[in-house]
C-alpha positions in Angstrom: 13.3 11.2 5.0 10.5 13.3 6.4 10.1 16.8 4.4 7.9 19.9 5.0 5.7 19.3 1.8 3.2 16.9 2.1 2.9 13.7 -0.4 -0.8 13.2 -0.2 -3.5 14.9 1.1 -6.4 13.8 1.7 -8.9 17.3 2.4 -12.6 16.3 3.3 -12.9 13.4 1.3 -16.5 11.3 1.8 -18.0 8.7 0.2 -21.2 6.6 0.8 -22.6 3.6 -1.1 -26.6 3.5 -1.7 -27.0 5.9 1.4 -24.4 4.3 4.0 -22.3 6.9 4.4 -19.0 5.2 4.4 -16.9 8.1 4.7 -17.6 11.6 6.6 -15.1 14.3 5.9 -12.3 12.7 6.4 -8.8 14.5 6.6 -4.9 13.9 7.0 -1.3 14.4 5.2 1.1 11.5 4.3 4.6 12.9 4.6 7.0 12.0 2.9 9.7 7.8 3.6 7.2 7.8 6.8 4.7 4.9 7.7 1.8 6.1 8.6 -1.1 3.7 10.0 -4.6 3.5 9.4 -6.9 1.6 11.8 -10.1 1.2 13.4 -12.8 -1.2 13.7 -14.8 -3.4 10.9 -16.5 -0.8 8.9 -14.3 2.3 9.6 -14.0 2.7 6.1 -10.4 2.0 5.7 -10.9 -0.1 2.6 -13.0 2.3 1.5 -10.2 5.3 1.8 -7.7 3.3 -0.1 -10.0 2.8 -3.2 -10.5 6.1 -3.3 -7.1 6.8 -3.1 -6.1 4.4 -5.6 -8.8 5.8 -8.5 -10.9 2.8 -8.4 -13.9 5.0 -6.9 -14.1 8.6 -6.9 -14.6 10.7 -3.7 -18.4 11.9 -3.6 -16.8 15.7 -1.7 -13.4 16.9 -0.9 -10.7 15.7 -2.8 -7.1 13.9 -3.1 -4.0 15.5 -3.8 -1.0 14.0 -4.8 2.2 15.4 -5.0 0.1 18.6 -5.3 -2.0 17.7 -8.2 -5.5 16.5 -7.5 -6.1 12.3 -8.1 -10.2 12.9 -8.6 -9.9 12.6 -12.5 -7.0 10.1 -12.7 -7.6 6.2 -13.3 -6.2 3.0 -11.7 -3.4 3.3 -14.2 -2.7 6.7 -14.2 -2.0 6.5 -10.8 0.2 3.8 -10.7 2.3 5.5 -13.6 2.6 8.7 -10.7 3.6 6.2 -8.4 1.2 5.2 -6.3 0.9 1.6 -5.7 -0.9 -0.9 -3.5 -1.3 -5.0 -2.2 -4.6 -6.5 -1.5 -6.0 -8.0 1.6 -6.5 -11.7 0.2 -3.4 -12.2 -2.5 -3.7 -11.5 -6.2 -1.0 -13.2 -7.9 -0.7 -14.5 -11.3 -0.6 -18.2 -10.1 1.0 -19.9 -13.1 2.9 -17.7 -13.7 6.6 -17.4 -12.9 7.8 -15.4 -9.0 10.1 -13.5 -11.9 6.9 -13.2 -14.5 5.1 -11.8 -11.6 6.9 -8.9 -11.0 7.2 -8.1 -14.5 4.2 -7.6 -14.7 4.0 -5.5 -12.3 6.4 -2.8 -14.3 4.2 -2.8 -16.9 3.6 1.1 -15.5 7.7 2.2 -16.3 7.5 0.5 -19.8 7.5 1.6 -23.0 7.0 -1.4 -25.1 3.6 -1.8 -27.1 1.9 -4.7 -29.0 4.3 -3.2 -32.4 7.5 -3.3 -30.0 7.6 -7.1 -28.8 6.4 -7.9 -32.6 9.3 -6.9 -33.7 11.8 -6.9 -31.5 13.7 -3.4 -32.1 16.6 -3.0 -29.9 15.3 -0.7 -27.5 13.0 -3.1 -26.4 15.2 -5.5 -25.7 16.9 -3.1 -24.6 14.5 -2.8 -21.8 13.2 -6.4 -21.8 17.0 -6.6 -20.2 16.6 -3.8 -17.1 12.8 -4.7 -16.3 14.7 -8.3 -15.6 17.7 -6.5 -13.4 15.0 -5.0 -11.2 13.2 -8.0 -11.3 16.0 -10.1 -9.6 17.2 -6.8 -7.3 14.0 -7.9 -6.0 13.3 -11.2 -5.8 16.8 -10.6 -3.8 15.0 -7.6 -1.5 12.1 -10.1 -0.2 15.0 -12.8 0.1 13.1 -15.0 -2.8 15.6 -14.5 -6.1 16.8 -18.1 -5.2 13.2 -19.1 -6.1 12.5 -17.1 -9.4 11.9 -19.0 -11.4 8.9 -21.4 -9.1 5.2 -21.2 -10.5 4.5 -18.4 -7.6 1.1 -20.5 -6.4 3.4 -23.4 -5.8 5.5 -21.3 -3.0 4.4 -20.6 0.7 1.3 -18.3 1.4 4.4 -16.4 3.2 6.3 -16.0 0.6 3.5 -14.9 -1.8 2.7 -12.2 0.5 6.2 -11.0 -0.4 5.7 -11.3 -3.6 3.1 -9.2 -3.9 4.4 -6.7 -2.3 7.8 -6.8 -4.6 5.2 -6.9 -7.9 3.5 -3.5 -6.2 7.0 -1.8 -5.7 8.4 -2.9 -9.0 5.6 -0.2 -10.6 8.2 2.0 -8.8 6.0 4.1 -6.1 6.5 7.1 -4.7 2.9 6.3 -2.5 2.4 2.3 -1.4 -0.6 1.4 0.3 -0.3 -2.5 2.2 -3.7 -3.9 3.0 -3.9 -6.6 5.7 0.0 -7.5 4.5 0.3 -9.7 7.8 -3.0 -11.8 7.3 -1.9 -15.3 7.3 1.1 -15.0 8.5 2.5 -17.0 12.1 4.6 -14.6 14.1 8.0 -15.2 12.7 6.7 -14.3 9.4 5.0 -10.9 11.0 8.7 -9.8 12.4 10.1 -10.5 9.3 7.5 -8.6 7.1 8.0 -5.5 10.0 11.3 -5.0 8.8 10.7 -5.7 5.2 8.3 -2.9 5.4 11.3 -0.9 6.9 13.4 -1.4 4.3 10.9 0.1 2.6 10.6 3.7 4.3 13.6 4.1 5.0 14.3 4.1 0.6 12.5 7.3 0.1 9.4 5.2 -0.3 6.2 6.6 1.9 4.3 3.9 3.4 0.1 4.0 4.3 -0.5 0.7 6.6 -4.4 -1.3 6.5 -3.3 -4.0 9.8 -5.3 -5.7 11.9 -1.8 -6.9 13.5 -2.7 -4.1 16.4 1.4 -4.7 17.9 2.9 -5.1 14.3 1.1 -1.5 13.4 2.4 0.5 16.7 5.5 -1.0 16.8 6.3 -0.1 12.4 4.1 3.2 12.3 5.7 6.7 12.8 2.2 8.0 13.0 -1.7 6.8 13.0 -4.7 7.8 11.8 -8.4 6.4 13.7 -11.3 5.8 11.4 -14.6 5.2 13.1 -17.8 4.9 11.7 -16.6 6.2 8.4 -14.9 9.4 10.5 -11.8 10.4 11.5 -11.7 9.9 15.2 -8.0 10.7 16.3 -3.7 10.6 14.8 -0.8 11.5 16.3 2.1 8.6 17.3 1.5 5.6 18.5 1.8 6.1 21.9 -0.5 9.4 21.9 -3.2 6.8 20.0 -2.5 3.9 22.6 -3.9 6.3 25.3 -6.7 8.4 23.5 -10.2 7.9 25.8 -12.1 8.0 22.1 -9.6 5.3 20.0 -10.2 3.4 23.3 -13.9 3.7 23.2 -13.9 2.5 19.6 -12.3 -0.4 20.1 -13.9 -1.5 23.2 -16.4 0.1 24.8 -14.3 1.6 27.6 -11.7 3.9 28.6 -8.3 3.5 29.5 -7.7 3.0 33.4 -6.4 5.6 34.9 
């Protein structure tokens, strides 16, 4: 799925909060149909970078280009419409809604039905709602929760809630999916199943940027790794090269790898 042209370019990006430099001159590229792990110690700037890419905060300096165009003046909603979606470290589902309804909410960027369309129930509105429901069921089937479509999301097991949040992010039809600690709170079996599912998402041509504390999962499923430490990029490369990188070992352990 990889192509010669990057889908996302992070170019010399910096961000400070109240005098604290969260990111300093960070640059890297993501290529279509790849999984890139973004790793680093706590406080390295990973979440800040996610928030810049998804438009929650503006960068102080530098640029972020998605499909060749700068995103710096786009709102979060506009970036979702452009094809950038994310999940969050804490599950952010609507607990009183069913699994199906949560995914339908996730499709809002795809639909054009506004308030008047909903009120007057035009034929094209009914057609659009039917199509949205079909896609929602397909996504529930994709994550293995089709049989639980009408259960309230708050009643689902935590591992299933994680999968549902992933499906809701996919409902917006993203080209780029940012996953923030998707395995947090999962047991070993659930983590393995999640890894398989993330690969299936990648195989559908969706580019993935992954922040995950489970290093075995990150190293196993990532095509490339970007390492941050104290707001700076200190390494980038294949999982194997990163595991042998002395700067990475020092950042994590304060030591160099044994020769």
